[in-house]
N, C-alpha and C positions, 0 to 999 in steps of 0.2 A: 828309432822306433819308439813310439810313445807307449807307456805301460797301460793305457786305457783307451778305448775307442773314442773317436772324435765326437760321437753322438752324446757322450757324457757331458761335454762342455755346454750343450744346449739345455741341460736340465736345470730348472730353477725351483727352489723350494719356496712355497708361499709363506710369507711371514705370519707369525702368530700375533694377531692384533691384541688379544687378551693379555698375552705376556708382555707386550709393549706398554699397554696401559698400566699394568701392575708395576712395571719398572719405574714409571714416573709418578705413581700415586704415593701419598704419604702413608705412614704406618697407621694401622687401625687404632682408634682412640679408646677401644674397649680395654679395660684393665687386664694386663697380662697377655694381650694378643699381639703377635708380631706379624700378622698377615698385612697385605696391602689394603689400605682404606679406599676402595674403588667406588663406594656408594655413599651418597649424602643422606643425612637424616636431620630434620628440623630441630633446632635447639628447644623451642617452646614459645609460650605466650610472651608477648612484649619483647621478643627477640626475633621478630620476623626478618628473614634474609640471612640469618646466621645458621650454620649447619655443622653437625658432627661428621666425621669421616670414619666409616666402619667397613669391615669386610662384609661379604654377602651373608654369612651366617649371623653375625652380630647385628647387622641392620635389620634382619628379619625379627630377631629377638627384641630389639629396641622398639620396632614398630608395633609389636603385639601389645606392649604395655604403654604406648604413647597416648596421652590424653591432653589435647590442647587446652581444655577447660579445667585442668587439675587445680584444685584450691579455689575455684571461683564459685561464689554463691549461686544458688539456683535462679534467683531473681535476675542476676546479671546474665546468666545463660539464656533465659527467656527473652530478655531485652535484646541481646545480640541476635537471636533467631528472628525476632520481629524486624529489626533493622536490616537483616540480610535479605528480606523480601524486596526491599527497594534499593539494594546495592549499597546500603549505608549512606544514602543521600538524604538530605533534609526534605521533609514533606509538610504540607499544611492541610488542615481540615477544610473541606469544601464549605464556602460561605462564611468562614471565620477569619479570613485574612483581610483585616481592615485596611492594611497599608497598600494593598494592590488596587490599582485604578482600572476601571473597566475601559475597554476600547470604545471610541466614539461610534464604531460600527454597531456596537451592541447596546446602544442607548435604549432606555425603556420607552421613551416617547419618540414620535416621528420627527423630532427636531434634529436627530442624528443625520449621518450622511445618507442621502437618498440612494446612492449607488449600491448600498448594502441590500436594500429591499428589491432592487432590480436584479441583483445577482442571486438572491435566495429563491429557490424553486420549491414549490409545494404541490407536486403532482397528485397527491392523495388528499389534499385539502385538510391537513391535520391542524393548521393554525388559524384558519379563518372560520371556525365553527361549522356546524352541520349545514350541508348543502341540500337544497331541494332537488331531489332526483327526478322530479317531473319536468324540470326545466332542462333543455338541452345544454350540454357543456359547450361553452364558447371556445372556438379553436382559432388560434392565431394563424392566419393564412401566410404562406410564403409569397415572395414577390411575384412569381409567375401566376400563382393561384389568385392573388389579389387583382392582378391585371385581367385575368380571364373573367373573374366575377364582375369587374368594372365593365368589360366588354358586353356582358350580358345585362348590365344595368342592375346588378345585385350587390349587396354588402356582404361582409364576412359572416354575418349571422344567418345567412340563407341556408335552408335545409336542402337535403337531396331532392325532395319532391318539388321544392320551389325552383331549383335549378333546372330539373327536367321540364317542368311546365313552361318556364321562360324560354328554354331552348326550342321547344316545339312551336311556341308562339312566334319566335323570331325566324325560324326556318320557313314557316308558312308565309310570313310577310315578305321575306327576301329571296325566296326560291325563284330561279330563272323563269319558271312557268307562270309565276304570279306577278313579276315585276315589270313585265312588258319590255324586256330587253334593256333595262336601265343598268348602265355599267357601274354606277355608284352603288346600287343595291347589290350587284354581284360581288363587289369587293367586301361589302358588309357581310354578305352571306358566308364568304370564306373565313372572315374573322370569327364569326359565330361558331362555325364548325371547329376551328382551331381551339377556341376557348373551351368549348364543351369537351374536346378530346383531352385537354390539359386537366380539367376538373375530374374527368372520369378516371384518368390514370392516377390521380392523387387520392381517389377513393371517396370523393365528396358527393358523388351521385351514382 
C-alpha cells in the first residue's frame, strides 16, 4: 500500500520562469548589490551596443539620471537633432548640387526624348498657358468612336449638335421608305443607326 493516493503522481508544479532567469543572470553591477542583474542599461554616448546589467531597482534608479548627451555642447545637440530629421543621411540643397546630371527625359528643350512628352498628362492645362474657354475642348476619340464618326462622315472635332444633324440627314436619305428598295442603301442605313448608337452611349451626342 502506497503512503499517498495515486492522484498525487499527476500533480505538476509550474516552473517559476523569473527564478530561472535570475539563476542564469550575472550579479548586478551596482556597487554593493548582490541581486541578479536581469535588466540591461546602456553605457552611454560613443559606446552604443554596450550595456550594464542591473537588478530591477537599480536599473530604474540608473535610468532616472541617464542623459545620452551628458557633456555635449548645445550646438552639437542641435546639430544631432537636425540630422535626426533625415535619419542621419546626407542631403543636398535643391538646385545647388552641381555634380548631379539631369535626366534626358527632363531636358529644358524639346530636343530630349519625345516619349516623355507623350507620357506626361496635363488634364488641367497647367503647363500650356491659359486656354480660351470659348473654344470647345478637343477630345481624343476611342477606336469605336472614331470609326462611328467616320461612318457618319465626321471628324473627332464634331460637336453633339453636328452629330445629331448629320444622323438625321443620313436617316432621311437611306430610310427604306426613301431608297426605293435599294439593298445597298439598306445596309448603309443599318451602319448609320449602329454608329449613332455608339456615339450616344459614349455621351458625344
